[in-house]
N, C-alpha and C positions, 0 to 999 in steps of 0.2 A: 454434859456433852454440848448442849445448846449454847452455853457460855463460851466454850472453846471455839465453836464454829463462828460465833459473832466476833471474837477476837481475831481469828484468822482472816475474816472478811475485811475487818478494819485495817489489818496489817497489809492486805493486798491492795486496798484502795489508797493507802497513804502515799505511795510514789506517784499515783495519778493526780492526787490533790496537789502534791508538791510541784508536779510538772505544769499543772494548770494555773498555779499561782504566778501572777505577773511580777517580774523583777521590779524592785522599788524604783530603779532608774528609768523604767519605761511607763510609770504611772503619770497621770496628768501633771503632778507636781514634781516628777522625777527629773534627774539631770539630763537624760537623753531627750526627753520631750521639751524641757525648758530651753535647751540649746537651740531649738527651732524658732524660738521667740526672742532671740537676742535683740533684734531691731526694735521690737515693741517694748522690751524691757528697758532699753536705753531711753526711749521717749517717755515711758511711764515714770522713770526715775527723775526726769527733768521737770515734768509738768505736775506731778503729784505733790500736794502739800497737806498738812494736817491742821485743822481748825480747832482751837481750844478755847475753853472758858476757864480761866485760871490754869490749873494743871490737868483738867479733865478734857480728854479728846472727844469732841462732838461728832465729827465726821471728817471725811476727806474732801479736799477741794481740787479743782483742776485749773492750773495756771494756763491761760490762753494767750497772753501777750508777754513780751519781754519787760513791760513796765508795770506789772503787778495786777492785772485783771484776772479775777478768779471766778469760776463757776462752781456752784455747789447746790446742796439740797436745802431749800428754804425752811421746811418744817422742823429740821434738826437744829437750826440756829436761831430761829425767830425770837426765842425768849432769852437768848444768851446776852451777856454783857458785851458792850462795844466800847472801845475797839477790840476786835478779836485778837487773840494771840495766834500767830501762824508759824508753824515749823516748816521751814523751807528746805530745799535740796542742798543749800549751802551750809547746812548745820547751824543756822542762826534763827533766832526768834524775830519775827516781823509783826507788824500791826496792820489791821485793815478794817474798813467799815462797809456795810452793805449799802449799795447805791440803787439797787433795783431788785424786784422779785415778781414772780408770776404765780397766782394761786392755782391755775389749772395744771401746769407742768410741774409745779413745786420747785422751780429753778430760782436761784438767787445769784446775784452778781455782787462781788466784793472788789473794792479797790484797795490794794495793799501797797506797802513800800518796797516790795520785792523788785530787784533789778538784776535779773539774769535770764539767759535764753530759756524759753519754755519748750522749744523743740516740736511744737504742735504742727502736724500736717493734716489739713482738713480732708476728710474722705467723703464717701457717699454710701448710703444703704440701699441704693437702687437694685443692686444685684445680690443682695444678701439672701441666702436661702437656709432652710433648716439643715443643720449638720455642718455649716461653715464654722471654721475655728475663729474664736475670739479671745482677746486677752483683756484683763482688767487690772488697773493699778490698785494695790491694796496696801494696808499699813504694815502688815507682817513681812518678814524677810521671805523670799528675795525681793519683795515689793511688787510682784506681779503673779497672777494666777491665770490659768487658761481653761477654756471650756468650749461649748458649741451653742449655736442658735438652737433653741429647743422648741420654738413655735414661730409661725409666720408673724411678721410685724402686724400687730393688731391693736384694736382699741380696747382699753380696760374701761368698762362702763363707769360712768360718773355716778358714784354713790351719793345719795341725798345727805344733806347736812344733819348733824345731831348735836343736841345740847346735853343730854344725859340726865333728864329729870322725869319723874312720874307726875303727871298733872292731875289736879283735883278740881275744886270748885272753880266756876267760871262765871262770866257775866258782868254787866255794868254795876249791879247791886253789890257784887263781890269786889269790884274795883279792878278786875283783871283775872288772870289765871293763877291759881294757888299752886305752889310747889309742894307736892305731898312727900316726895322722896328724891334724893340725889344719888345718882349712880357713882360708886367709888371710882376714882381715877378718871372721871369724865371731864369734859370741858367745863361743865357747870361747877363741879367740885373745885377744880383748879382756879376758877374765877371767884370762888367764895360764896356761891349761891347756897342758901340754907332751906331746910324744911320749914314751911310756913311763909316764906317770901311770896309776894304777889307780883307777878310780871304784868305790867300794864302797857308797855311800849317796847318796840323793837326798832332801833335807829329812828326814834321819834315818831314812829307810826303806831297808832293805837292797836293794842292786842287785848281783846275782851273775851275771846273764845279759845278753847283748846284747839279746834281745827285751824283757826287763823294762825295761831302761834306755831302749830306743827308744820303747816304748809310753808310758812315764811322761813322757818329754820331750815327746812329741807331744801329751799331754793338758794341757800347761801353757804354751801359746804366749804370749809377751810378758811372762811373769812373772819376777820376781826370785827365784831359788832358791839353796839351799845344796848344793853337791856336796862330799861327803867323799871324799878321795882319799889314796892312798899314793904318796909321791914319794921315791924312793931310800931306802925303808925307814921313812920318817917319815909319820905321819898328820897331815893338815891339812884345813881347810875352805876352800872357795873360793866366793864369791858370784858367780853368773852371771845375767845378764838374758837369758833365752832369746829367740831370734828366731822368725820364721815360716818354715816350710819353703820357701815360694815365694820369699821374700826372700833366704834364705841359699843355696839351691841352684837355684832355678827360672829365674833370669834370666841370659841370656848377657851378658858384659861388652860385646860389640859393640853389642847393642841398647841397653844403658844409655848408652854413649858417644854413640850417635846421638840419644838422647832428652835428653841433658843431665843435670844432677843431678836425682835424684828423691828422694822422701821416704824416710826411714829405714825407715818401715813403710808398706806400700801395700795391705794386705789384712786380712781378719779383723774388719771393723768391724761386721758385721751390715748393716742397712738403710741405704743411702746415696742421695744425689742425685748423678747423674753429669752433668757439664756440660763445656763446651769452652772455658771462660774461660782464656786463656793466663796462666799464673802460673809463677814460679820456685819452687824448693823452699823458699825462705825466706819466701814469701808465704803459706804454709800456716799455719792458726791464725786467720786473719782472718775477717771476716763475709761471709756470702753474703746478698745483699739482692735484693728485688724491684725492678721498675722504679720503684715509688713509694717505695722506701727501707725497706720492711718487712723485719725480720730473719727470714730463712728457715733459717739454719743456720750451722755452722762449717766452713770448708774444712779438710779433714782429710788429704788426700793428693794429691801430684802423682805419679800412677802411671806416666805416660810423657808424651810431648810432646803427646798429644791427649786423654788421659783424666784428669779431675780429679774427686775425690770430696768430698762434704760430708755431715756428720752433720745430718739434718733437725732443725728446731727442736723438734719434738715429743720427740725423743730427748734433745735438750739439756735440755729441761724435766725429763725423767725423771732425768737425771744430777744436776741441781741440787736437785730434791726429795729424792733419795736422800741428798744431802749437806747437808741443811738445818741439821743440828746444827753441822757444821763452819763453815758460813756464819754462823750465830748467834754462835758463839764468837769469830769473827774481828771481830765488831762491824759487819759489813756489813748493809745493809738491802736485801733483794731481794723484789720483788713480782712474782709470775708470773701 
């Protein structure tokens, strides 16, 4: 009897559930919704490019001039071979080289041989509020996705730098700070540091204590530095690109697996726009646009499956102004 009642209840609820289900055309990636973003979709298709190392897509880039100037995410391309291979809107492969970058915003500037209109119209985030519609250029068809501002424009606290080692013996008699263990997939491991190495200098500055090395590393997040070490009695220098503490130590592998692949760097950008536009880690570096297609910023991080960050257009302008000389030398013409 109890089983019969349960089945009857489920049968009664089925029409309600079906009625409550949103038609696919009216979802955020459905035809009816996407039709409202035609202007933005046209701009995104013109200015969005794919940056590659060989055949591997690293991330997206945003074409900001008709003569090949591209903005993208620095930490996703910094170790890639140059010249980059760039897939453009004209269905051709182009080449480009990095001419400037900024550690805080994680922005990079590339000069390429692309020669076609980018369609960029510079906007402003002054009146951007929670709930405002946004669009983002992505790699998958139809090349654009939409969502909303999910938090007020805010500052993501700058995380301290991290090397990824466990420190052991220290002091002048020891010759420096001994590496007791190296964290897997950390900056230290990627640079080739080993258990038993003794770190005695950081950018030529003497490091004899654990506290001195720790505080110095924390003060240089995201920077490429030179560590002087002793390995089996021999002195040598190793270049290391330091990570951010929250990225190296602060996230559990279980949470990362649930979220899918995230950006190599997810914090320390300063002021960002937070939104909920669903993107993959390789969609980062592309344009963030308004409903009308105005350029509002560069998507800079997939933090997890629900949090995405963008550098506001005002800070993008500051980065470009700061690197005006590099732009001039590249031959590009940029009007802000």
